[in-house]
C-alpha positions as YAML, in Angstrom:
chain: A
units: angstrom
residues:
- id: 1
  name: UNK
  ca: [116.52, 96.45, 76.71]
- id: 2
  name: UNK
  ca: [116.92, 94.15, 79.68]
- id: 3
  name: UNK
  ca: [114.89, 96.41, 81.93]
- id: 4
  name: UNK
  ca: [112.04, 96.50, 79.43]
- id: 5
  name: UNK
  ca: [112.17, 92.71, 79.12]
- id: 6
  name: UNK
  ca: [111.97, 92.30, 82.89]
- id: 7
  name: UNK
  ca: [109.15, 94.80, 83.34]
- id: 8
  name: UNK
  ca: [107.06, 93.22, 80.59]
- id: 9
  name: UNK
  ca: [107.40, 89.77, 82.13]
- id: 10
  name: UNK
  ca: [106.65, 91.11, 85.58]
- id: 11
  name: UNK
  ca: [103.46, 92.66, 84.24]
- id: 12
  name: UNK
  ca: [102.51, 89.38, 82.57]
- id: 13
  name: UNK
  ca: [103.23, 87.42, 85.75]
- id: 14
  name: UNK
  ca: [101.21, 89.75, 87.94]
- id: 15
  name: UNK
  ca: [98.37, 89.66, 85.40]
- id: 16
  name: UNK
  ca: [98.29, 85.84, 85.41]
- id: 17
  name: UNK
  ca: [98.50, 85.77, 89.20]
- id: 18
  name: UNK
  ca: [95.58, 88.15, 89.59]
- id: 19
  name: UNK
  ca: [93.51, 85.95, 87.27]
- id: 20
  name: UNK
  ca: [94.38, 82.79, 89.19]
- id: 21
  name: UNK
  ca: [93.54, 84.45, 92.52]
- id: 22
  name: UNK
  ca: [90.14, 85.66, 91.31]
...
């Protein structure tokens, strides 16, 4: 469960970062 929680948030963070960069 914890691993899934971490991966989902990492994906969300990277997604938001890519939007802010572009």
